[in-house]
Each structure stands twice: as structure tokens, then as C-alpha cells.
C-alpha positions in Angstrom: 21.0 -10.7 -9.4 18.8 -13.5 -10.7 16.5 -16.2 -9.6 13.2 -18.0 -10.3 10.7 -17.2 -7.5 7.4 -19.0 -7.9 4.7 -16.4 -8.4 1.3 -15.5 -9.8 -1.0 -12.5 -9.9 -4.7 -12.4 -9.0 -6.5 -9.6 -10.8 -10.0 -8.8 -12.0 -11.9 -6.9 -14.7 -12.9 -4.2 -12.2 -12.7 -3.1 -8.6 -15.4 -4.8 -6.4 -15.0 -8.2 -8.2 -13.8 -9.9 -5.0 -10.1 -10.2 -5.8 -9.1 -9.3 -2.2 -11.3 -12.0 -0.8 -10.0 -14.5 -3.3 -6.4 -13.4 -2.6 -6.9 -13.9 1.1 -8.4 -17.3 0.5 -5.4 -18.4 -1.7 -2.9 -16.9 0.8 -4.6 -18.8 3.7 -4.3 -22.1 1.9 -0.7 -21.4 0.8 0.3 -20.3 4.3 -0.9 -23.6 5.6 1.0 -25.6 3.0 4.3 -23.7 3.0 6.1 -20.4 2.7 4.5 -17.6 0.9 4.6 -13.8 0.6 2.2 -11.2 -0.8 2.5 -8.1 -2.9 0.0 -5.4 -3.8 0.0 -3.7 -7.2 -0.6 0.0 -7.0 -0.3 2.4 -4.0 -3.0 0.9 -1.8 -2.3 0.5 1.9 -5.4 -1.3 3.0 -5.4 -4.6 1.1 -1.9 -5.5 2.3 -3.2 -5.2 5.9 -5.5 -8.1 5.1 -2.6 -10.0 3.5 -0.5 -9.5 6.7 -3.4 -10.8 8.9 -3.5 -13.9 6.8 0.3 -14.6 6.6 1.4 -12.9 9.8 4.3 -11.4 7.9 5.1 -8.4 5.7 3.3 -7.4 2.5 4.9 -5.3 -0.2 4.0 -3.0 -3.0 4.8 -3.7 -6.6 4.1 -0.5 -8.4 5.5 0.4 -11.8 4.9 4.2 -11.3 7.0 4.2 -8.1 9.5 1.5 -9.2 11.5 0.8 -12.4 11.4 -2.7 -13.9 14.6 -3.8 -12.1 13.2 -2.6 -8.7 10.0 -4.6 -9.2 12.1 -7.7 -10.0 14.5 -7.1 -7.1 11.6 -6.9 -4.7 10.3 -10.3 -5.9 13.7 -11.8 -5.8 14.5 -10.4 -2.3 11.3 -11.0 -0.5 10.1 -14.4 -1.9 11.4 -17.1 0.4 13.2 -20.2 -1.0 10.5 -22.7 -1.8 7.8 -20.2 -1.3 5.2 -18.6 -3.6 4.7 -14.9 -4.2 1.0 -13.9 -4.6 0.4 -10.5 -6.3 -2.9 -8.8 -6.0 -3.8 -6.4 -8.8 -5.4 -3.0 -8.4 -8.6 -1.8 -10.0 -9.2 -3.5 -13.4 -6.3 -5.4 -14.9 -5.6 -2.9 -17.7 -6.5 0.2 -15.7 -3.6 2.6 -15.5 -2.6 6.2 -15.0 -5.1 8.9 -16.0 -7.8 6.4 -16.8 -6.5 6.4 -20.4 -3.3 4.2 -20.3 -2.0 0.9 -19.0 0.9 2.7 -17.3 1.3 1.5 -13.7 -1.5 -1.0 -14.2 -1.5 -4.6 -12.9 -1.0 -5.6 -16.5 2.2 -3.6 -16.7 3.5 -5.1 -13.4 2.8 -8.6 -14.6 4.5 -8.0 -17.9 7.6 -6.5 -16.4 7.9 -9.3 -13.8 6.9 -12.1 -16.2 4.2 -13.2 -13.7 1.4 -15.6 -14.7 -2.0 -14.0 -14.3 -5.3 -15.4 -12.9 -8.4 -13.4 -13.7 -11.0 -13.3 -10.9 -14.5 -12.8 -12.4 -17.5 -11.8 -10.4 -20.3 -14.1 -11.8 -23.2 -12.5 -10.1 -26.0 -12.1 -12.6 -23.9 -13.6 -15.4 -23.7 -17.0 -17.1 -22.2 -17.5 -20.6 -21.4 -13.8 -20.8 -18.4 -14.7 -18.6 -16.9 -16.2 -21.8 -17.1 -12.8 -23.5 -15.3 -11.2 -20.6 -12.5 -13.7 -20.8 -12.3 -13.4 -24.6 -12.0 -9.6 -24.3 -9.3 -9.7 -21.7 -7.3 -12.3 -23.6 -7.4 -10.5 -26.9 -7.3 -6.8 -25.8 -3.5 -7.3 -25.6 -2.2 -10.6 -27.1 0.5 -10.7 -24.4 -2.1 -10.5 -21.6 -0.2 -13.1 -19.6 -3.6 -14.5 -18.4 -3.2 -18.2 -17.8 -6.2 -19.0 -15.5 -9.5 -17.9 -14.2 -11.2 -18.1 -10.8 -15.0 -17.5 -10.5 -16.3 -15.5 -7.6 -20.0 -15.6 -6.4 -20.6 -18.8 -8.4 -22.6 -21.8 -7.2 -21.1 -25.3 -6.9 -23.8 -26.5 -9.3 -22.8 -24.1 -12.1 -19.0 -24.5 -11.8 -18.5 -27.8 -13.8 -20.4 -26.5 -16.8 -18.7 -23.1 -16.8 -15.3 -24.8 -16.3 -15.9 -27.0 -19.4 -17.0 -24.0 -21.5 -13.9 -22.0 -20.6 -11.4 -24.8 -21.2 -13.0 -25.8 -24.5 -12.9 -22.2 -25.8 -9.7 -20.6 -24.4 -6.1 -21.5 -23.6 -6.6 -20.9 -19.9 -7.4 -23.2 -17.0 -10.3 -22.8 -14.6 -8.8 -22.9 -11.2 -11.9 -23.0 -9.0 -14.6 -20.8 -7.6 -16.0 -19.2 -4.4 -19.7 -19.1 -3.8 -21.3 -16.1 -2.3 -20.3 -16.1 1.4 -22.2 -13.3 3.2 -20.5 -14.1 6.5 -17.1 -13.3 4.9 -18.0 -10.0 3.2 -15.7 -7.0 4.1 -17.1 -3.5 4.7 -16.0 -0.5 2.7 -15.1 3.1 3.7 -14.1 6.2 1.7 -10.5 5.0 1.2 -11.5 1.5 0.3 -12.1 -1.4 2.6 -12.1 -0.8 6.3 -8.8 -1.7 7.8 -8.1 -5.3 8.9 -7.9 -4.5 12.6 -11.4 -3.0 12.5 -13.1 -6.1 11.0 -15.1 -7.9 13.7 -14.0 -11.5 14.1 -11.6 -11.3 11.2 -9.8 -14.5 12.0 -13.0 -16.5 12.0 -13.9 -14.9 8.6 -10.5 -16.0 7.3 -10.9 -19.5 8.6 -14.3 -19.8 7.0 -12.9 -18.5 3.8 -10.0 -21.0 3.9 -12.4 -23.8 4.7 -14.5 -23.0 1.5 -11.3 -22.4 -0.6 -10.0 -25.9 0.3 -13.2 -27.3 -1.2 -13.6 -25.2 -4.3 -10.2 -23.8 -5.3 -7.8 -26.0 -7.3 -4.7 -25.4 -5.1 -2.4 -28.0 -6.8 -3.1 -26.3 -10.2 -2.6 -22.8 -8.7 0.8 -23.9 -7.2 1.8 -25.5 -10.5 0.9 -22.3 -12.4 3.1 -20.3 -10.0 6.0 -22.6 -10.6 5.7 -22.0 -14.4 6.9 -18.4 -14.0 10.2 -17.9 -15.8 13.5 -16.8 -14.3 14.0 -13.1 -13.4 17.1 -11.1 -13.7 17.7 -7.6 -12.3 20.6 -5.2 -11.8 21.9 -4.8 -8.3 20.8 -1.7 -6.3 23.3 0.8 -5.1 22.1 2.4 -1.9 23.7 5.3 0.0 26.1 4.3 2.7 24.7 3.1 6.0 25.2 5.3 9.1 27.5 3.9 11.8 25.4 4.7 14.9 21.6 3.9 14.4 19.2 6.8 15.1 15.9 5.8 16.6 12.9 6.9 14.5 9.6 6.8 16.3 6.8 5.5 14.0 3.2 6.4 14.7 1.3 3.0 14.4 -2.1 2.4 15.8 -5.8 2.4 14.7 -5.6 6.1 13.7 -2.2 5.9 12.0 -1.7 2.7 9.9 -0.8 3.7 6.4 3.0 3.2 5.9 4.8 1.6 3.0 6.8 -1.3 4.3 9.5 -0.4 1.7 10.0 3.0 3.3 10.6 1.4 6.7 13.0 -1.2 5.3 15.0 1.4 3.4 15.4 3.5 6.5 16.6 0.3 8.3 19.0 -0.5 5.5 20.4 3.0 6.0 21.0 2.3 9.7 17.9 3.6 11.4 16.0 1.7 14.2 12.2 1.9 13.8 10.3 2.2 17.1 6.5 2.1 16.9 4.4 4.1 19.3 0.7 5.1 19.6 -0.4 8.8 19.4 -3.8 7.4 20.6 -2.8 5.5 23.7 0.8 6.5 24.7 1.3 9.6 26.8 4.3 10.9 24.8 6.7 10.0 22.0 9.5 7.6 23.0 12.1 9.4 25.1 15.0 8.0 23.0 13.5 9.1 19.7 15.8 11.0 17.3 13.2 11.3 14.5 9.4 11.2 14.1 7.4 9.5 11.3 3.7 10.3 11.5 1.9 7.9 9.2 -1.2 8.4 7.2 -4.5 6.8 8.4 -7.8 7.8 9.8 -7.3 10.5 12.5 -10.7 11.8 11.7 -12.3 8.7 13.1 -10.4 9.1 16.4 -10.2 12.9 16.7 -11.8 13.0 20.1 -9.4 10.5 21.6 -6.4 12.1 19.9 -7.5 15.5 21.3 -8.0 14.2 24.8 -4.5 12.8 24.9 -3.0 16.2 25.7 0.3 14.7 26.9 1.0 13.2 23.5 -0.1 16.4 21.7 2.3 18.4 23.8 5.1 15.9 23.2 4.7 16.0 19.5 4.4 19.8 19.4 7.6 20.2 21.5 9.5 17.7 19.4 8.6 19.3 16.1 9.2 22.9 17.4 12.4 21.7 19.0 13.8 20.6 15.7 13.3 16.8 15.8 13.3 15.7 12.1 9.7 14.7 11.2 7.9 13.3 8.2 4.1 13.6 8.5 2.0 12.2 5.7 -1.7 12.8 5.1 -3.3 11.8 8.3 -0.1 12.5 10.2 -0.1 15.9 8.5 -3.7 16.6 9.8 -2.6 15.6 13.3 0.2 18.3 13.2 -2.4 21.0 12.6 -4.2 23.3 15.0 -7.6 21.6 14.7 -9.5 18.7 13.0 -13.2 18.5 12.2 -14.4 14.9 12.4 -17.0 13.1 10.3 -19.8 14.2 12.6 -18.8 17.9 12.3 -17.2 18.2 15.8 -14.0 20.2 16.0 -11.1 19.0 18.1 -7.7 20.4 19.0 -4.7 18.6 17.5 -0.9 19.0 18.1 -0.8 22.6 16.9 2.7 22.3 15.3 1.2 23.9 12.1 -1.3 26.8 12.2 -3.9 25.1 10.0 -7.5 23.9 10.4 -8.6 20.6 8.7 -12.1 19.7 7.7 -14.0 17.2 5.5 -14.8 17.9 1.8 -17.8 16.9 -0.2 -16.3 14.0 -2.1 -12.7 12.9 -2.9 -10.0 15.6 -2.9 -6.7 15.0 -4.7 -6.3 11.5 -6.0 -3.6 9.6 -7.8 0.1 9.4 -8.5 2.2 12.5 -8.5 5.9 13.5 -8.8 7.0 16.1 -6.2 9.6 18.6 -7.1 11.1 20.6 -4.2 10.7 24.4 -4.5 13.4 25.0 -1.9 16.0 23.1 0.1 14.3 21.0 2.8 14.6 18.0 5.1 14.3 15.5 2.2 15.6 17.3 -0.9 17.7 20.1 -2.3 15.7 22.5 -4.5 14.6 20.7 -7.7 14.9 17.3 -6.0 12.1 14.9 -6.8 10.2 12.1 -5.0 7.3 10.0 -6.3 4.2 10.0 -4.2 0.5 9.4 -4.1 -2.5 11.4 -2.8 -5.9 10.1 -1.8 -7.9 12.0 0.8 -11.4 13.2 1.7 -10.2 15.8 4.2 -8.8 19.2 3.4 -6.9 21.9 5.2 -6.8 25.7 5.3 -3.1 25.6 4.3 -1.8 22.6 2.4 1.6 24.2 2.0 3.7 25.3 -1.0 7.2 23.7 -0.6 6.7 21.1 -3.3 5.2 21.3 -6.8 3.1 18.2 -7.5 2.6 17.1 -11.1 0.3 14.3 -12.2 1.6 12.0 -14.9 0.1 12.1 -18.4 -2.4 14.9 -17.7 0.3 17.2 -16.2 -2.1 18.8 -13.7 0.0 20.8 -11.1 -0.5 22.2 -7.6 1.6 23.3 -4.7 1.7 21.3 -1.5 3.5 20.4 1.7 5.2 22.4 4.5 8.9 21.9 4.9 11.9 23.2 6.7 15.4 21.8 7.4 13.7 19.4 9.9 10.2 18.9 8.6 8.2 17.4 5.8 4.4 17.7 6.3 1.8 17.3 3.6 -0.9 15.3 2.0 1.3 13.3 -0.4 2.3 9.8 0.8 6.0 9.4 -0.1 7.6 6.4 -1.7 11.1 6.9 -0.4 12.8 4.2 -2.5 12.0 6.4 -5.6 14.7 8.7 -4.1 17.0 6.9 -1.6 19.0 10.1 -1.1 15.9 11.6 0.5 15.7 8.8 3.0 19.4 9.2 3.7 19.0 12.9 4.3 16.2 12.1 6.8 18.4 9.5 8.6 21.4 11.9 8.7 19.2 14.7 10.1 18.1 12.2 12.9 21.7 11.5 13.6 22.5 15.2 13.8 19.5 15.8 16.2 20.7 13.0 18.4 24.2 14.5 18.6 22.8 17.9 19.3 20.8 16.5 22.2 23.9 14.7 23.6 25.8 18.0 23.5 23.1 19.8 25.4 
């Protein structure tokens, strides 16, 4: 397959530079002027939530640890609408990759493999001409940096013309505008990054204010022109497992407590024939009656432990489904919900579903963090023994029994540990799975859901 989707990447020298705010501003403008789609480099769930709130459509991952080059390109080709523009938001600093010592899986690697023009977002707080040294360093660190433009964050209108002139006199890049400091548009943070989009008070007004400013101070015609300079992409077609004939219904936990799900996972399950049916462990009384499978997403159950615990109907429903053999994938926050109890951030302990005999509690600081490759220690719902899936861990809560069904190995450093509880009908563990890295694992899950539905019909 081949095509020429208009596209550009917004990245930064470091986290906290304002690239999510600049990305939302650009997306808001582009959404008002035509079709656009967003992508997030890296495994982050939270930034795409803000993208979705801006565009009212899906946002996707472009991650070169999870995805080979052709898969990155296929996603851009498949998801960028005709006449639209794909906006990619980088992760961390532009060159920051696996193990903190490489550019593997960095925004730079994604830009290079997808031939995407890059715009560097620079936080100008407490800087003046030193901005030029930052630009020089990023352009010359790798000669093929792909950086074609810069946007200045937290810069005053009075300073922009002078800085624009200095940049364009000294470098082969274009200054594409600025955003001043906008205290009314700042986004709060939490231990996993920004707070989720649905938690932000008056988010739409913040976005409208951001767009109003961006119309004045971002050079939208130049940004659009840069996106259209991106060259043609070519990628090999993907061969997926055969689609099942009768769609099983997979109930997806999706609410304030369970909101971390890769869109690619859901679309792959749908491509294989499944119907995805959202439900709320917080507010519904039981899982959907027609569910043939269960997908308990990651998220923040620790923030809603009391409400989850008080919803005894749902807890019993999940317990009975899992113990009754309903195929279930439970990742991170969903994994904690399956346990016996959960200690919240205030130190209060609450009963959870009780499908696994473990207790969960907060740790001092970050637990496991980063990319991993999972290798199955035994046959299970998703893999035969020795089967592999790529995944990511990032959690501040721990459990008395993280499981031992998979061996997790970090890239580059090779650090190893055991994780996850599995059976013929269950995957439950801290790792967030990227199912397109092993479509056969997704197919096994869908087939297990089909078999469960048939078993129910036969009584």
C-alpha cells in the first residue's frame, strides 16, 4: 500500500515543555479548518485523551517499540482521512529512547521511519538567545533530525518578532509562531502524567481559549504547508488472522476509573470479528448480560476505590464471570480490581472483586516502568508456551502477588522479572498489552470468547 498523507510531528527538547498544549491548539485549529487525525508517539494513554476531546474522534499510537516500520506507515496511511492532516505528538524529549541511553523507540525514530516533518516546541521561560543554542544542538546532534520548524511556548508577543528573525537568519528552519503563558489553560499533573481529560474542569472552555490564542499567534498556513511537504509513504500489506463468522461480544470497562485502552487493541479485536460493548464498573450494576468476554482496562481504580467497593452487584458479577470461565483480559488497574482488596491513596482499604486472592497497596515512588517483551511460561489464554507479546508497565501501586505466568524482559538492559496470572480463560497482570504486536494472541482471545458463548448456549 502507498499514499501521501499530509503530516507533521510536534516534539520538544524535554517533557514539560508544553507540547501537549501546543498540539491541542494546533489540532483545534485544524479541526475547524478541515479533516485531521492525531497520533501519540510512545505508550502514553493520557495525551491521546486530550486529542480526542479536541477532535471528537479516535487517536492512535505510533510507537516503534510496539510497531515495525511498515506498521507505523500503515497506521498513518489507514487513519489519515483524504485531504486531512495527521498531527503526531512526540514523547519525552525528541531523542529520548529506550533505557535512557538510546534513540530506540524515540520520537526521532518514529519521525525518521515515517518521513514526517518535525516541529520543535521550545519552552522559552527564562531564556532568550539561548533558544538558538537549543535549536543548534537539536539540528546537529543528528544531521537527519528532520526538524523543519519551531514553535515557542511561554513567549511574549513583544519578543516573538526578534526571536523569529534570529532563528530564520541562523538556521534552515521556519518559526511557526508562539503561545504566551496562559495560566487559565494550564493542565494539572498526577503520578501517571497529566490528569485525564474528563477530569479537567471546564476543559472545552480551556480548549476554546487556547484555540483563540493560537489563531492569533500560530502560523497555521505555514504549518499546513509544512505538513503537505511530507513525502510519499509505502508499506507492505498486513496479513491478519481470519475473521470469525459470528461476532462475540466483549464487554469493555470504560469510565473514570478504567480509561487506559489502546485504540489499536480494540480495532484489531473488531477486525477479527468481535463487537466491543463499553460498560462501567463504577456505575453499572453488572456486566452486560450478552457479554462473551471481558476486557478490564487500566486506569485509576485507586482514586475510586470506595465507589467500586460499594458497587457490590458489579463486583459479584465480575467475580462470577471470571470464575465461571468467561475469557478476561485485565491490565494494570483492571488487574487491581480483580484482587481481594485495594488500599487507596489515603490509606483506606476496600474490598474489590475477589477473583484473585491478592491485596494491592501504594508504593513509595514509581514501580515498574517502561517497555517490556513478555514471554509465556506456559500455555494460556493469549499464547502457547514461549509465545511473546510486547507490553508496557507504569504503576505506583503494587500487589502481594503479581503472578508468574510470563517472563518480562526490558530491552537493552535485559532486566527480567515474572508477572501476570493466567489460565485458559484469563490474563491478569500489570503489563499493558499491545495486541497488534501479536495478532494471534488477539485471535486466541476472540476464539475463546466464541467458545464461551457456545458453551452458554449449550447450557
